[in-house]
VMD Tcl script that builds the backbone (N, CA, C; Angstrom):
set m [mol new atoms 555]
animate dup $m
set s [atomselect $m all]
$s set {name element resname resid chain x y z} {
  {N N UNK 1 A 108.892 90.017 107.852}
  {CA C UNK 1 A 107.730 89.162 107.913}
  {C C UNK 1 A 106.756 89.593 106.827}
  {N N UNK 2 A 106.322 88.617 106.036}
  {CA C UNK 2 A 105.335 88.857 104.990}
  {C C UNK 2 A 104.240 87.805 105.101}
  {N N UNK 3 A 103.010 88.245 104.958}
  {CA C UNK 3 A 101.869 87.323 104.941}
  {C C UNK 3 A 101.458 87.060 103.499}
  {N N UNK 4 A 101.042 85.829 103.249}
  {CA C UNK 4 A 100.590 85.413 101.922}
  {C C UNK 4 A 99.259 84.689 102.033}
  {N N UNK 5 A 98.341 85.020 101.155}
  {CA C UNK 5 A 97.155 84.208 100.941}
  {C C UNK 5 A 97.415 83.431 99.667}
  {N N UNK 6 A 97.304 82.109 99.760}
  {CA C UNK 6 A 97.599 81.228 98.634}
  {C C UNK 6 A 96.303 80.549 98.218}
  {N N UNK 7 A 95.942 80.684 96.940}
  {CA C UNK 7 A 94.731 80.048 96.414}
  {C C UNK 7 A 95.118 78.913 95.485}
  {N N UNK 8 A 94.711 77.706 95.859}
  {CA C UNK 8 A 94.972 76.522 95.053}
  {C C UNK 8 A 93.858 76.369 94.026}
  {N N UNK 9 A 94.198 76.549 92.757}
  {CA C UNK 9 A 93.290 76.353 91.629}
  {C C UNK 9 A 91.917 76.996 91.838}
  {N N UNK 10 A 91.872 78.297 92.139}
  {CA C UNK 10 A 90.587 78.954 92.354}
  {C C UNK 10 A 89.727 78.916 91.094}
  {N N UNK 11 A 88.422 78.783 91.310}
  {CA C UNK 11 A 87.495 78.653 90.184}
  {C C UNK 11 A 86.647 79.894 89.932}
  {N N UNK 12 A 86.329 80.627 90.976}
  {CA C UNK 12 A 85.355 81.719 90.862}
  {C C UNK 12 A 86.057 83.070 90.862}
  {N N UNK 13 A 85.936 83.804 89.764}
  {CA C UNK 13 A 86.652 85.082 89.668}
  {C C UNK 13 A 86.250 86.089 90.732}
  {N N UNK 14 A 84.981 86.103 91.134}
  {CA C UNK 14 A 84.556 87.073 92.146}
  {C C UNK 14 A 85.242 86.812 93.482}
  {N N UNK 15 A 85.412 85.553 93.850}
  {CA C UNK 15 A 86.124 85.237 95.097}
  {C C UNK 15 A 87.561 85.734 95.033}
  {N N UNK 16 A 88.237 85.443 93.940}
  {CA C UNK 16 A 89.632 85.870 93.813}
  {C C UNK 16 A 89.725 87.386 93.801}
  {N N UNK 17 A 88.783 88.056 93.152}
  {CA C UNK 17 A 88.760 89.519 93.151}
  {C C UNK 17 A 88.573 90.089 94.546}
  {N N UNK 18 A 87.648 89.502 95.308}
  {CA C UNK 18 A 87.428 89.963 96.682}
  {C C UNK 18 A 88.672 89.726 97.542}
  {N N UNK 19 A 89.309 88.585 97.355}
  {CA C UNK 19 A 90.525 88.280 98.113}
  {C C UNK 19 A 91.642 89.241 97.715}
  {N N UNK 20 A 91.737 89.577 96.447}
  {CA C UNK 20 A 92.742 90.547 96.001}
  {C C UNK 20 A 92.521 91.897 96.676}
  {N N UNK 21 A 91.278 92.285 96.826}
  {CA C UNK 21 A 90.972 93.547 97.509}
  {C C UNK 21 A 91.399 93.473 98.974}
  {N N UNK 22 A 91.142 92.339 99.622}
  {CA C UNK 22 A 91.600 92.142 100.996}
  {C C UNK 22 A 93.126 92.209 101.058}
  {N N UNK 23 A 93.790 91.603 100.086}
  {CA C UNK 23 A 95.255 91.647 100.041}
  {C C UNK 23 A 95.755 93.079 99.898}
  {N N UNK 24 A 95.108 93.871 99.065}
  {CA C UNK 24 A 95.504 95.273 98.900}
  {C C UNK 24 A 95.332 96.032 100.210}
  {N N UNK 25 A 94.227 95.793 100.895}
  {CA C UNK 25 A 93.942 96.504 102.138}
  {C C UNK 25 A 94.794 96.071 103.309}
  {N N UNK 26 A 95.411 94.908 103.212}
  {CA C UNK 26 A 96.206 94.382 104.322}
  {C C UNK 26 A 97.684 94.227 103.976}
  {N N UNK 27 A 98.068 94.653 102.788}
  {CA C UNK 27 A 99.445 94.502 102.304}
  {C C UNK 27 A 99.893 93.045 102.378}
  {N N UNK 28 A 99.007 92.160 101.936}
  {CA C UNK 28 A 99.254 90.722 101.903}
  {C C UNK 28 A 99.534 90.302 100.470}
  {N N UNK 29 A 100.494 89.425 100.281}
  {CA C UNK 29 A 100.812 88.908 98.946}
  {C C UNK 29 A 99.766 87.863 98.571}
  {N N UNK 30 A 99.360 87.859 97.311}
  {CA C UNK 30 A 98.410 86.871 96.796}
  {C C UNK 30 A 99.158 85.898 95.892}
  {N N UNK 31 A 99.159 84.627 96.275}
  {CA C UNK 31 A 99.772 83.572 95.472}
  {C C UNK 31 A 98.661 82.771 94.812}
  {N N UNK 32 A 98.745 82.592 93.496}
  {CA C UNK 32 A 97.744 81.837 92.738}
  {C C UNK 32 A 98.401 80.601 92.143}
  {N N UNK 33 A 97.857 79.434 92.498}
  {CA C UNK 33 A 98.370 78.175 91.975}
  {C C UNK 33 A 97.475 77.731 90.826}
  {N N UNK 34 A 98.067 77.584 89.654}
  {CA C UNK 34 A 97.320 77.224 88.448}
  {C C UNK 34 A 97.053 75.722 88.390}
  {N N UNK 35 A 96.064 75.326 87.597}
  {CA C UNK 35 A 95.291 76.154 86.673}
  {C C UNK 35 A 94.194 76.944 87.392}
  {N N UNK 36 A 93.915 78.130 86.870}
  {CA C UNK 36 A 92.833 78.970 87.370}
  {C C UNK 36 A 91.576 78.657 86.563}
  {N N UNK 37 A 90.433 78.836 87.171}
  {CA C UNK 37 A 89.173 78.582 86.483}
  {C C UNK 37 A 88.680 79.785 85.701}
  {N N UNK 38 A 89.539 80.754 85.418}
  {CA C UNK 38 A 89.180 81.997 84.746}
  {C C UNK 38 A 90.453 82.669 84.267}
  {N N UNK 39 A 90.311 83.683 83.453}
  {CA C UNK 39 A 91.443 84.503 83.024}
  {C C UNK 39 A 91.621 85.631 84.035}
  {N N UNK 40 A 92.839 86.038 84.268}
  {CA C UNK 40 A 93.082 87.106 85.239}
  {C C UNK 40 A 92.452 88.439 84.835}
  {N N UNK 41 A 92.137 88.586 83.574}
  {CA C UNK 41 A 91.489 89.829 83.148}
  {C C UNK 41 A 89.969 89.708 83.132}
  {N N UNK 42 A 89.418 88.684 83.775}
  {CA C UNK 42 A 87.975 88.465 83.834}
  {C C UNK 42 A 87.274 89.691 84.431}
  {N N UNK 43 A 86.174 90.105 83.796}
  {CA C UNK 43 A 85.452 91.302 84.194}
  {C C UNK 43 A 84.917 91.199 85.630}
  {N N UNK 44 A 84.379 90.033 86.015}
  {CA C UNK 44 A 83.844 89.871 87.372}
  {C C UNK 44 A 84.953 89.965 88.417}
  {N N UNK 45 A 86.095 89.408 88.108}
  {CA C UNK 45 A 87.207 89.462 89.049}
  {C C UNK 45 A 87.711 90.895 89.179}
  {N N UNK 46 A 87.847 91.579 88.077}
  {CA C UNK 46 A 88.324 92.964 88.124}
  {C C UNK 46 A 87.338 93.850 88.886}
  {N N UNK 47 A 86.041 93.613 88.674}
  {CA C UNK 47 A 85.034 94.408 89.366}
  {C C UNK 47 A 85.096 94.146 90.877}
  {N N UNK 48 A 85.257 92.887 91.279}
  {CA C UNK 48 A 85.333 92.557 92.707}
  {C C UNK 48 A 86.563 93.174 93.356}
  {N N UNK 49 A 87.654 93.254 92.628}
  {CA C UNK 49 A 88.879 93.863 93.151}
  {C C UNK 49 A 88.891 95.364 93.036}
  {N N UNK 50 A 87.874 95.912 92.384}
  {CA C UNK 50 A 87.731 97.338 92.135}
  {C C UNK 50 A 88.990 97.902 91.489}
  {N N UNK 51 A 89.406 99.047 91.953}
  {CA C UNK 51 A 90.566 99.695 91.333}
  {C C UNK 51 A 91.832 99.504 92.161}
  {N N UNK 52 A 91.935 98.357 92.835}
  {CA C UNK 52 A 93.069 98.096 93.715}
  {C C UNK 52 A 94.101 97.141 93.119}
  {N N UNK 53 A 93.904 96.710 91.898}
  {CA C UNK 53 A 94.784 95.685 91.335}
  {C C UNK 53 A 96.246 96.100 91.318}
  {N N UNK 54 A 96.513 97.382 91.115}
  {CA C UNK 54 A 97.907 97.820 91.088}
  {C C UNK 54 A 98.531 97.855 92.483}
  {N N UNK 55 A 97.726 97.627 93.518}
  {CA C UNK 55 A 98.218 97.610 94.901}
  {C C UNK 55 A 98.461 96.190 95.418}
  {N N UNK 56 A 98.224 95.190 94.582}
  {CA C UNK 56 A 98.343 93.790 95.010}
  {C C UNK 56 A 99.582 93.164 94.383}
  {N N UNK 57 A 100.409 92.564 95.226}
  {CA C UNK 57 A 101.549 91.793 94.737}
  {C C UNK 57 A 101.053 90.371 94.489}
  {N N UNK 58 A 101.086 89.951 93.220}
  {CA C UNK 58 A 100.563 88.635 92.836}
  {C C UNK 58 A 101.709 87.759 92.343}
  {N N UNK 59 A 101.775 86.550 92.870}
  {CA C UNK 59 A 102.726 85.541 92.397}
  {C C UNK 59 A 101.925 84.390 91.820}
  {N N UNK 60 A 102.215 84.038 90.587}
  {CA C UNK 60 A 101.556 82.891 89.956}
  {C C UNK 60 A 102.508 81.705 89.968}
  {N N UNK 61 A 101.949 80.519 90.214}
  {CA C UNK 61 A 102.729 79.279 90.254}
  {C C UNK 61 A 102.081 78.282 89.314}
  {N N UNK 62 A 102.888 77.580 88.529}
  {CA C UNK 62 A 102.365 76.637 87.540}
  {C C UNK 62 A 101.557 75.507 88.159}
  {N N UNK 63 A 101.945 75.086 89.356}
  {CA C UNK 63 A 101.236 73.996 90.035}
  {C C UNK 63 A 101.663 73.997 91.501}
  {N N UNK 64 A 101.111 73.066 92.264}
  {CA C UNK 64 A 101.406 72.995 93.692}
  {C C UNK 64 A 102.885 72.741 93.955}
  {N N UNK 65 A 103.497 71.874 93.168}
  {CA C UNK 65 A 104.918 71.569 93.337}
  {C C UNK 65 A 105.767 72.826 93.126}
  {N N UNK 66 A 105.448 73.594 92.099}
  {CA C UNK 66 A 106.192 74.828 91.828}
  {C C UNK 66 A 106.043 75.819 92.983}
  {N N UNK 67 A 104.844 75.903 93.548}
  {CA C UNK 67 A 104.641 76.779 94.699}
  {C C UNK 67 A 105.503 76.335 95.872}
  {N N UNK 68 A 105.472 75.045 96.203}
  {CA C UNK 68 A 106.227 74.522 97.345}
  {C C UNK 68 A 107.726 74.773 97.194}
  {N N UNK 69 A 108.213 74.761 95.965}
  {CA C UNK 69 A 109.635 75.003 95.719}
  {C C UNK 69 A 110.055 76.441 96.030}
  {N N UNK 70 A 109.103 77.353 96.134}
  {CA C UNK 70 A 109.424 78.751 96.445}
  {C C UNK 70 A 109.564 79.002 97.940}
  {N N UNK 71 A 109.118 78.059 98.760}
  {CA C UNK 71 A 109.161 78.253 100.206}
  {C C UNK 71 A 110.590 78.129 100.728}
  {N N UNK 72 A 110.932 79.027 101.623}
  {CA C UNK 72 A 112.264 79.015 102.213}
  {C C UNK 72 A 112.254 78.424 103.612}
  {N N UNK 73 A 113.422 78.323 104.228}
  {CA C UNK 73 A 113.525 77.693 105.546}
  {C C UNK 73 A 112.803 78.463 106.654}
  {N N UNK 74 A 112.600 79.756 106.487}
  {CA C UNK 74 A 111.892 80.549 107.498}
  {C C UNK 74 A 110.428 80.773 107.162}
  {N N UNK 75 A 109.894 80.030 106.215}
  {CA C UNK 75 A 108.502 80.190 105.820}
  {C C UNK 75 A 107.624 79.189 106.558}
  {N N UNK 76 A 106.504 79.673 107.046}
  {CA C UNK 76 A 105.518 78.830 107.722}
  {C C UNK 76 A 104.292 78.723 106.821}
  {N N UNK 77 A 103.917 77.500 106.484}
  {CA C UNK 77 A 102.765 77.272 105.619}
  {C C UNK 77 A 101.667 76.594 106.436}
  {N N UNK 78 A 100.451 77.106 106.301}
  {CA C UNK 78 A 99.297 76.514 106.970}
  {C C UNK 78 A 98.202 76.258 105.942}
  {N N UNK 79 A 97.601 75.081 106.021}
  {CA C UNK 79 A 96.519 74.692 105.126}
  {C C UNK 79 A 95.204 74.908 105.864}
  {N N UNK 80 A 94.310 75.645 105.261}
  {CA C UNK 80 A 93.029 75.929 105.901}
  {C C UNK 80 A 92.013 74.917 105.370}
  {N N UNK 81 A 91.473 74.118 106.314}
  {CA C UNK 81 A 90.604 73.018 105.919}
  {C C UNK 81 A 89.568 72.737 106.989}
  {N N UNK 82 A 88.370 72.387 106.564}
  {CA C UNK 82 A 87.336 72.016 107.536}
  {C C UNK 82 A 87.630 70.664 108.171}
  {N N UNK 83 A 88.593 69.932 107.654}
  {CA C UNK 83 A 88.895 68.600 108.165}
  {C C UNK 83 A 89.888 68.614 109.323}
  {N N UNK 84 A 90.427 69.753 109.647}
  {CA C UNK 84 A 91.374 69.845 110.754}
  {C C UNK 84 A 90.623 69.998 112.068}
  {N N UNK 85 A 91.270 69.646 113.142}
  {CA C UNK 85 A 90.670 69.840 114.464}
  {C C UNK 85 A 91.338 70.989 115.220}
  {N N UNK 86 A 92.381 71.578 114.661}
  {CA C UNK 86 A 93.087 72.683 115.307}
  {C C UNK 86 A 92.614 74.005 114.712}
  {N N UNK 87 A 92.232 74.937 115.559}
  {CA C UNK 87 A 91.713 76.222 115.103}
  {C C UNK 87 A 92.832 77.144 114.624}
  {N N UNK 88 A 92.530 77.952 113.645}
  {CA C UNK 88 A 93.494 78.927 113.125}
  {C C UNK 88 A 93.869 79.963 114.181}
  {N N UNK 89 A 93.063 80.115 115.215}
  {CA C UNK 89 A 93.368 81.079 116.275}
  {C C UNK 89 A 94.324 80.508 117.317}
  {N N UNK 90 A 94.638 79.208 117.225}
  {CA C UNK 90 A 95.528 78.559 118.198}
  {C C UNK 90 A 96.998 78.579 117.782}
  {N N UNK 91 A 97.322 79.313 116.744}
  {CA C UNK 91 A 98.699 79.368 116.237}
  {C C UNK 91 A 99.253 80.776 116.454}
  {N N UNK 92 A 100.530 80.851 116.769}
  {CA C UNK 92 A 101.219 82.127 116.957}
  {C C UNK 92 A 101.845 82.540 115.625}
  {N N UNK 93 A 101.426 83.688 115.101}
  {CA C UNK 93 A 101.919 84.193 113.816}
  {C C UNK 93 A 102.802 85.426 113.997}
  {N N UNK 94 A 103.514 85.515 115.102}
  {CA C UNK 94 A 104.214 86.765 115.422}
  {C C UNK 94 A 105.723 86.738 115.240}
  {N N UNK 95 A 106.290 85.657 114.776}
  {CA C UNK 95 A 107.738 85.598 114.603}
  {C C UNK 95 A 108.140 86.488 113.422}
  {N N UNK 96 A 108.831 87.566 113.693}
  {CA C UNK 96 A 109.204 88.535 112.654}
  {C C UNK 96 A 110.215 87.985 111.660}
  {N N UNK 97 A 110.821 86.858 111.961}
  {CA C UNK 97 A 111.797 86.248 111.054}
  {C C UNK 97 A 111.154 85.255 110.097}
  {N N UNK 98 A 109.838 85.133 110.145}
  {CA C UNK 98 A 109.144 84.163 109.299}
  {C C UNK 98 A 108.158 84.844 108.364}
  {N N UNK 99 A 107.912 84.198 107.249}
  {CA C UNK 99 A 106.838 84.578 106.341}
  {C C UNK 99 A 105.729 83.553 106.537}
  {N N UNK 100 A 104.493 84.012 106.493}
  {CA C UNK 100 A 103.349 83.137 106.747}
  {C C UNK 100 A 102.521 82.961 105.480}
  {N N UNK 101 A 102.288 81.701 105.122}
  {CA C UNK 101 A 101.513 81.337 103.935}
  {C C UNK 101 A 100.260 80.601 104.387}
  {N N UNK 102 A 99.097 81.126 104.001}
  {CA C UNK 102 A 97.817 80.513 104.332}
  {C C UNK 102 A 97.216 79.972 103.033}
  {N N UNK 103 A 97.164 78.653 102.933}
  {CA C UNK 103 A 96.767 77.990 101.690}
  {C C UNK 103 A 95.303 77.588 101.766}
  {N N UNK 104 A 94.535 78.030 100.784}
  {CA C UNK 104 A 93.105 77.738 100.686}
  {C C UNK 104 A 92.849 76.912 99.436}
  {N N UNK 105 A 91.931 75.962 99.545}
  {CA C UNK 105 A 91.653 75.064 98.439}
  {C C UNK 105 A 90.631 75.592 97.449}
  {N N UNK 106 A 90.491 74.841 96.398}
  {CA C UNK 106 A 89.516 75.104 95.344}
  {C C UNK 106 A 88.111 75.139 95.947}
  {N N UNK 107 A 87.261 76.022 95.453}
  {CA C UNK 107 A 85.920 76.195 96.001}
  {C C UNK 107 A 85.099 74.906 96.018}
  {N N UNK 108 A 85.285 74.051 95.053}
  {CA C UNK 108 A 84.441 72.853 94.952}
  {C C UNK 108 A 84.995 71.633 95.666}
  {N N UNK 109 A 86.306 71.477 95.699}
  {CA C UNK 109 A 86.889 70.248 96.249}
  {C C UNK 109 A 87.953 70.482 97.314}
  {N N UNK 110 A 88.270 71.712 97.597}
  {CA C UNK 110 A 89.266 72.004 98.620}
  {C C UNK 110 A 90.677 71.668 98.172}
  {N N UNK 111 A 91.509 71.290 99.121}
  {CA C UNK 111 A 92.901 70.936 98.852}
  {C C UNK 111 A 93.014 69.439 98.594}
  {N N UNK 112 A 94.012 69.008 97.818}
  {CA C UNK 112 A 94.195 67.580 97.565}
  {C C UNK 112 A 94.463 66.819 98.877}
  {N N UNK 113 A 93.819 65.678 99.025}
  {CA C UNK 113 A 93.956 64.892 100.249}
  {C C UNK 113 A 95.402 64.487 100.517}
  {N N UNK 114 A 96.133 64.094 99.471}
  {CA C UNK 114 A 97.525 63.670 99.672}
  {C C UNK 114 A 98.373 64.831 100.207}
  {N N UNK 115 A 98.131 66.029 99.726}
  {CA C UNK 115 A 98.830 67.224 100.190}
  {C C UNK 115 A 98.508 67.487 101.657}
  {N N UNK 116 A 97.234 67.386 102.008}
  {CA C UNK 116 A 96.812 67.617 103.388}
  {C C UNK 116 A 97.410 66.576 104.332}
  {N N UNK 117 A 97.477 65.335 103.885}
  {CA C UNK 117 A 98.060 64.281 104.734}
  {C C UNK 117 A 99.573 64.482 104.893}
  {N N UNK 118 A 100.233 64.918 103.830}
  {CA C UNK 118 A 101.679 65.148 103.893}
  {C C UNK 118 A 102.029 66.245 104.895}
  {N N UNK 119 A 101.164 67.250 104.992}
  {CA C UNK 119 A 101.379 68.372 105.907}
  {C C UNK 119 A 100.324 68.367 107.014}
  {N N UNK 120 A 100.067 67.189 107.550}
  {CA C UNK 120 A 98.992 66.998 108.520}
  {C C UNK 120 A 99.070 67.982 109.683}
  {N N UNK 121 A 100.264 68.227 110.192}
  {CA C UNK 121 A 100.438 69.115 111.343}
  {C C UNK 121 A 100.276 70.588 110.977}
  {N N UNK 122 A 100.052 70.887 109.714}
  {CA C UNK 122 A 99.903 72.261 109.230}
  {C C UNK 122 A 98.461 72.589 108.848}
  {N N UNK 123 A 97.527 71.668 109.113}
  {CA C UNK 123 A 96.117 71.887 108.792}
  {C C UNK 123 A 95.440 72.657 109.918}
  {N N UNK 124 A 94.705 73.701 109.560}
  {CA C UNK 124 A 93.975 74.523 110.520}
  {C C UNK 124 A 92.525 74.650 110.097}
  {N N UNK 125 A 91.663 74.825 111.063}
  {CA C UNK 125 A 90.221 74.910 110.816}
  {C C UNK 125 A 89.682 76.253 111.293}
  {N N UNK 126 A 88.683 76.760 110.576}
  {CA C UNK 126 A 87.891 77.891 111.040}
  {C C UNK 126 A 86.635 77.273 111.669}
  {N N UNK 127 A 86.402 77.485 112.959}
  {CA C UNK 127 A 85.227 76.872 113.581}
  {C C UNK 127 A 83.934 77.284 112.896}
  {N N UNK 128 A 83.015 76.329 112.761}
  {CA C UNK 128 A 81.719 76.608 112.139}
  {C C UNK 128 A 80.712 75.546 112.581}
  {N N UNK 129 A 79.456 75.830 112.373}
  {CA C UNK 129 A 78.390 74.879 112.711}
  {C C UNK 129 A 78.344 73.779 111.656}
  {N N UNK 130 A 77.570 72.772 111.923}
  {CA C UNK 130 A 77.421 71.701 110.934}
  {C C UNK 130 A 76.289 71.972 109.953}
  {N N UNK 131 A 75.751 73.190 109.950}
  {CA C UNK 131 A 74.674 73.547 109.022}
  {C C UNK 131 A 75.178 73.841 107.609}
  {N N UNK 132 A 76.467 74.097 107.471}
  {CA C UNK 132 A 77.028 74.422 106.159}
  {C C UNK 132 A 78.218 73.521 105.860}
  {N N UNK 133 A 78.565 73.391 104.583}
  {CA C UNK 133 A 79.746 72.621 104.195}
  {C C UNK 133 A 81.022 73.406 104.442}
  {N N UNK 134 A 80.965 74.702 104.166}
  {CA C UNK 134 A 82.147 75.542 104.321}
  {C C UNK 134 A 81.734 77.009 104.225}
  {N N UNK 135 A 82.595 77.877 104.734}
  {CA C UNK 135 A 82.401 79.309 104.533}
  {C C UNK 135 A 82.793 79.672 103.114}
  {N N UNK 136 A 82.351 80.833 102.669}
  {CA C UNK 136 A 82.787 81.370 101.386}
  {C C UNK 136 A 84.300 81.573 101.415}
  {N N UNK 137 A 84.953 81.274 100.312}
  {CA C UNK 137 A 86.413 81.354 100.234}
  {C C UNK 137 A 86.943 82.735 100.586}
  {N N UNK 138 A 86.349 83.777 100.039}
  {CA C UNK 138 A 86.879 85.113 100.322}
  {C C UNK 138 A 86.656 85.504 101.780}
  {N N UNK 139 A 85.537 85.078 102.374}
  {CA C UNK 139 A 85.325 85.344 103.798}
  {C C UNK 139 A 86.340 84.589 104.650}
  {N N UNK 140 A 86.613 83.351 104.286}
  {CA C UNK 140 A 87.584 82.537 105.029}
  {C C UNK 140 A 88.976 83.173 104.989}
  {N N UNK 141 A 89.378 83.612 103.810}
  {CA C UNK 141 A 90.692 84.243 103.676}
  {C C UNK 141 A 90.769 85.503 104.534}
  {N N UNK 142 A 89.694 86.286 104.554}
  {CA C UNK 142 A 89.682 87.510 105.358}
  {C C UNK 142 A 89.765 87.194 106.845}
  {N N UNK 143 A 89.035 86.170 107.301}
  {CA C UNK 143 A 89.081 85.809 108.723}
  {C C UNK 143 A 90.494 85.434 109.152}
  {N N UNK 144 A 91.132 84.591 108.366}
  {CA C UNK 144 A 92.450 84.084 108.743}
  {C C UNK 144 A 93.502 85.183 108.685}
  {N N UNK 145 A 93.515 85.973 107.624}
  {CA C UNK 145 A 94.557 87.002 107.515}
  {C C UNK 145 A 94.371 88.074 108.593}
  {N N UNK 146 A 93.140 88.389 108.940}
  {CA C UNK 146 A 92.928 89.388 109.981}
  {C C UNK 146 A 93.367 88.880 111.351}
  {N N UNK 147 A 93.227 87.588 111.618}
  {CA C UNK 147 A 93.734 87.033 112.879}
  {C C UNK 147 A 95.259 87.132 112.921}
  {N N UNK 148 A 95.909 86.777 111.829}
  {CA C UNK 148 A 97.375 86.880 111.784}
  {C C UNK 148 A 97.803 88.332 111.994}
  {N N UNK 149 A 97.154 89.246 111.311}
  {CA C UNK 149 A 97.505 90.663 111.442}
  {C C UNK 149 A 97.197 91.202 112.837}
  {N N UNK 150 A 96.106 90.745 113.433}
  {CA C UNK 150 A 95.783 91.163 114.806}
  {C C UNK 150 A 96.909 90.758 115.751}
  {N N UNK 151 A 97.355 89.507 115.625}
  {CA C UNK 151 A 98.450 89.049 116.481}
  {C C UNK 151 A 99.731 89.840 116.225}
  {N N UNK 152 A 99.934 90.245 114.996}
  {CA C UNK 152 A 101.144 90.977 114.608}
  {C C UNK 152 A 101.057 92.475 114.913}
  {N N UNK 153 A 99.907 92.927 115.422}
  {CA C UNK 153 A 99.732 94.344 115.743}
  {C C UNK 153 A 99.381 95.191 114.536}
  {N N UNK 154 A 98.827 94.593 113.504}
  {CA C UNK 154 A 98.435 95.282 112.267}
  {C C UNK 154 A 99.579 96.129 111.707}
  {N N UNK 155 A 100.718 95.511 111.415}
  {CA C UNK 155 A 101.870 96.281 110.927}
  {C C UNK 155 A 101.559 97.004 109.616}
  {N N UNK 156 A 101.999 98.232 109.526}
  {CA C UNK 156 A 101.874 99.062 108.321}
  {C C UNK 156 A 100.426 99.414 107.972}
  {N N UNK 157 A 99.472 99.138 108.852}
  {CA C UNK 157 A 98.072 99.434 108.555}
  {C C UNK 157 A 97.574 100.570 109.443}
  {N N UNK 158 A 96.745 101.436 108.863}
  {CA C UNK 158 A 96.137 102.512 109.645}
  {C C UNK 158 A 95.142 101.906 110.620}
  {N N UNK 159 A 95.206 102.323 111.861}
  {CA C UNK 159 A 94.231 101.864 112.844}
  {C C UNK 159 A 93.129 102.904 113.019}
  {N N UNK 160 A 93.367 104.093 112.497}
  {CA C UNK 160 A 92.388 105.159 112.550}
  {C C UNK 160 A 92.640 106.069 111.352}
  {N N UNK 161 A 91.582 106.610 110.805}
  {CA C UNK 161 A 91.720 107.529 109.676}
  {C C UNK 161 A 90.563 108.515 109.740}
  {N N UNK 162 A 90.853 109.768 109.474}
  {CA C UNK 162 A 89.811 110.781 109.460}
  {C C UNK 162 A 89.741 111.395 108.071}
  {N N UNK 163 A 88.537 111.455 107.553}
  {CA C UNK 163 A 88.291 111.984 106.223}
  {C C UNK 163 A 87.807 113.425 106.320}
  {N N UNK 164 A 87.974 114.162 105.234}
  {CA C UNK 164 A 87.501 115.543 105.206}
  {C C UNK 164 A 86.007 115.599 105.504}
  {N N UNK 165 A 85.248 114.710 104.927}
  {CA C UNK 165 A 83.812 114.621 105.173}
  {C C UNK 165 A 83.521 113.416 106.064}
  {N N UNK 166 A 84.114 113.418 107.244}
  {CA C UNK 166 A 84.027 112.282 108.158}
  {C C UNK 166 A 82.630 112.177 108.749}
  {N N UNK 167 A 82.037 111.007 108.674}
  {CA C UNK 167 A 80.700 110.771 109.213}
  {C C UNK 167 A 80.696 110.789 110.735}
  {N N UNK 168 A 81.848 110.670 111.350}
  {CA C UNK 168 A 81.930 110.605 112.806}
  {C C UNK 168 A 82.604 111.834 113.402}
  {N N UNK 169 A 82.355 113.012 112.834}
  {CA C UNK 169 A 83.090 114.187 113.296}
  {C C UNK 169 A 82.344 114.996 114.356}
  {N N UNK 170 A 81.182 114.557 114.789}
  {CA C UNK 170 A 80.475 115.303 115.831}
  {C C UNK 170 A 81.212 115.161 117.167}
  {N N UNK 171 A 80.823 115.960 118.150}
  {CA C UNK 171 A 81.515 115.962 119.437}
  {C C UNK 171 A 81.473 114.604 120.128}
  {N N UNK 172 A 80.376 113.891 120.019}
  {CA C UNK 172 A 80.247 112.607 120.713}
  {C C UNK 172 A 81.269 111.598 120.221}
  {N N UNK 173 A 81.662 111.685 118.959}
  {CA C UNK 173 A 82.563 110.701 118.381}
  {C C UNK 173 A 83.979 111.215 118.166}
  {N N UNK 174 A 84.336 112.298 118.841}
  {CA C UNK 174 A 85.697 112.804 118.720}
  {C C UNK 174 A 86.702 111.742 119.133}
  {N N UNK 175 A 87.864 111.737 118.497}
  {CA C UNK 175 A 88.925 110.780 118.809}
  {C C UNK 175 A 89.289 110.818 120.295}
  {N N UNK 176 A 89.317 112.034 120.884}
  {CA C UNK 176 A 89.713 112.165 122.281}
  {C C UNK 176 A 88.748 111.400 123.183}
  {N N UNK 177 A 87.491 111.320 122.812}
  {CA C UNK 177 A 86.485 110.656 123.631}
  {C C UNK 177 A 86.805 109.166 123.761}
  {N N UNK 178 A 87.338 108.557 122.718}
  {CA C UNK 178 A 87.653 107.135 122.772}
  {C C UNK 178 A 88.789 106.840 123.735}
  {N N UNK 179 A 89.580 107.845 124.040}
  {CA C UNK 179 A 90.685 107.655 124.962}
  {C C UNK 179 A 90.221 107.756 126.415}
  {N N UNK 180 A 88.990 108.217 126.656}
  {CA C UNK 180 A 88.448 108.285 127.999}
  {C C UNK 180 A 87.620 107.038 128.266}
  {N N UNK 181 A 87.262 106.853 129.496}
  {CA C UNK 181 A 86.397 105.746 129.870}
  {C C UNK 181 A 84.965 106.142 129.535}
  {N N UNK 182 A 84.357 105.540 128.526}
  {CA C UNK 182 A 83.012 105.894 128.099}
  {C C UNK 182 A 81.967 105.505 129.131}
  {N N UNK 183 A 82.280 104.637 130.053}
  {CA C UNK 183 A 81.316 104.213 131.072}
  {C C UNK 183 A 81.076 105.270 132.139}
  {N N UNK 184 A 81.906 106.312 132.198}
  {CA C UNK 184 A 81.760 107.336 133.234}
  {C C UNK 184 A 80.664 108.332 132.917}
  {N N UNK 185 A 80.140 108.340 131.717}
  {CA C UNK 185 A 79.160 109.384 131.358}
  {C C UNK 185 A 77.761 108.862 131.347}
}
mol reanalyze $m
mol bondsrecalc $m
mol representation Tube
mol addrep $m
């Protein structure tokens, strides 16, 4: 099972950089569908991704058709759109025999309407108020991938880590304390 964040014609390098950092931290593949609104060596994108670029598996696709041709019979593709009525949390992402692709649209116009209509049953929404048009692209990608990983049990990811200069090393925050019922004290 492999998770993919797919960006359709992304325009803003900082968003793509932030998403790349999320991909590095979650061992998620980043698929980029061209044309991109920037060069991959853009300074803002590199800064947003920090020094994690060598930890990100990136697949570039010439266009949407080329991307779709890479999908196999065990691949599940979901389009993230504010126009859907089904929440991204209502889908089961736990089949170990499948790869999951989460497709996000261009920051300004989203995904092509014809594409969304063709895959109508694959459109998912992140719930939000009517005060905004949409969430930030990098925040949206993080929300969706973390839900998939939560359902999958966060495979290959550290659930706890202790540093030499750990800010939580006092007695009150010892790891053993979290294993007890904190309400008893």
